[in-house]
N, C-alpha and C positions, 0 to 999 in steps of 0.2 A: 018673358025674357027681355022685352023692350023696357018694361018697367024697372027691372033689376038693373039694366044698363044705365037708365036715367038716374036711378038712385046712386049708383057708383060714381057717376059723373058729378052729381051734386055733392057727394061726400068729398070727392077729390078737391073741388073748388072751395068748399068750406074749409078744408084742411089748409090749403095753400093761401087762403086769405088772411091767415093769422100773422104772417110776417110782413114787416114794412118793406118798402122798395129798396133795392140795392142797385149799384151800377151793374147792369146785366147786359144780356144779348139784345137782339133786334136793333142793331145799329149803334149801340153804346159800347163803351170799353168793357171788356169781359175777361175774366180769368179762364174762360173756355175757348178763347180765340184760336188756340193752336191744337185743339183736340182733333182726332181722326173722326171724320164723319162715318156714317154707316157704309158698309161695303155694298157692292151691287148684289142683289139676291141671285142665288143660283136656282136650284129647283125650288118650287113653291108648293104649298100644300094642295093646290088644285091640279097638280100633275100626277099622273098615274104611277110614276117611279119615285115619288117623294119618299116612300118608305125606305128606299136604298140609302138616302141621305141620313135619315134618322137612325138607321141601323149602323151606319158608319160612325156617326157621332157618338152613339152609345159605346161602340168599341173603343173609340178614342178616350172617352171618359173612364171606361173600365181599365184601360192601360195606363192611365195617369199615375205617376208614382209620387206620393206624398202630397201634403197640403198645397204647396206652392204650384205644382204642376196641375193639380186638380182645379185650383182656382183659375189659373191661366187658361186652361182648356174650356172650363165652364163659361168664363167671360167672353172668350173669343166666339164660341158658338152662340152665346146669348145675343151678341151683336148681329150675328147672321139671322137669328130669329126675328129681331126687330126690323131688319131690312125686309124680311119676308112679310111681316105684318104690314109694313107700309106699302109694299107692292100689292098685297091683296086688298088693302083699303083703297088704293088708287083704282084697282080693277072693280071695286064694288062687290067683292066676294066676301061677305061677312063671315060665313062659316069657315072658310079657309083662313081668314085673318085670325079667328079665334083659336084655330088649331095651333098656329105659330105662336100666338100669345100664351097659350097653355104651356107649350114647350119652353118658352122664355121663363115663365114662372117657375117651372121645375128646375131649370138651370140656376136661377137665382137661389132657390132653396139649397141646391147642391153646393153653390158657392158659399152660402152662409154656414153650411155644415163644417167647413174647414176651421171655423173659429171655435174655441173651447167654450163649454157651457159653465154656468155657475160662478163666473168671476165677480168679485166685489167691485162695484163701480168706483170705489175709492182707491183700489189697488192699481199700481202701474203694471200694465200687461208686459209679458215677455217680449223679447226682440222679434221673434218670428211672428207672434200674434200681432204686434204693432205693424209689421210690414204687410201682413195679409190684410189687416183691417184698412190700412191706407190704400192699398190697391183696390179693394172691394168698394170702399166708400167713394173713391174717385170715379170708378166705373159706374156705379149706381147714379151718381150725380150727373155724369156725362150722358147717360141714357135719358134721364129726364130732360136735360137741357136740349138734346137733339130732338126729341119728340115735340117739345114745346115750340121749337123753331120751325120744324117741318109741318106742324099741325095746320097752320093757316094756308099751306099750299095743297092740302089734301081735300078730297070731295067732302062737302059739308055733311051729307047724309050718312057717310060711312066712317067718319073719323073719330067718333066719340069713344071708340074702343081705346084709343091712345090715352085718354084721360084715366081710364081704369088701369092701364099699364103704368102710367106715371104714379098713380096712388100706390100700386103694388111696389114699385121701386123705392118710393119714399118710405114705405113701411119697412122694407128690407134695410134701407139705410139707417133707420132708427134702431134696428136690432144690431147692426154692425158698429155703429158709432161709439158705443161705450167701450169698445176694444181699442179705440185709437189711443195713442200716447197723449199725455197731458200737453205736450208741445204742439201736437197736430190739431187739438180740439178747436182752438180759436180760429185758425185758418179755415178749417172745414165748416165751422159754423157760418163764416162769411160766405163760403161757396154755397152752402145750403140755402141761405137767404137769397143769394143771387139767383139760384135755380127757381126758387119759389116766385120771385119777381118775373122771371122769364115765362114760367107757366101761366101766371096771371095775365101777362101781356100777350102771349101767343095764343092762349085759349079763351080769350075774353069774349069772342063772338058767340060762344055757346053757353 
């Protein structure tokens, strides 16, 4: 398991080293300056009643009506899972952190599922699809940016899981980005490069 985690970390850094530096976080001007940081974690996976939270979250997702609400609920809960990951990393509880990380990954997949399949990259997406893609891409970039900034504040021995989550979020972003409007693609490319710079700067110690 340790070898697999090291490999995932190495792959993440190899991926992010492809982009040149941009004016990013860590004390520089950034387009992410006004984002909402992660919420305080509620129950965490190391607590005996954690299953009540996951049960309630599944009910919320099942009750969501339509793609927009499904996306909003999925992304809200995904931020809570990231807060739980960080809390468990701080506590040095790797198994509990991986539980929250797994739930985050499932929520990202659920969010991606609101986008239509089989669209030609050259075709302009419909208005609803463009709005969904914009919200999802922005959230995925924010998740990566937040983790890259928080990374250096977390315990060295237990924080490598965050690099795997960043790689997962980046892969999801790449799947969602083709659904952006032509007008949105250049601004989001700038943001993507800014996030990559922040990842390299914040996670360089490992």
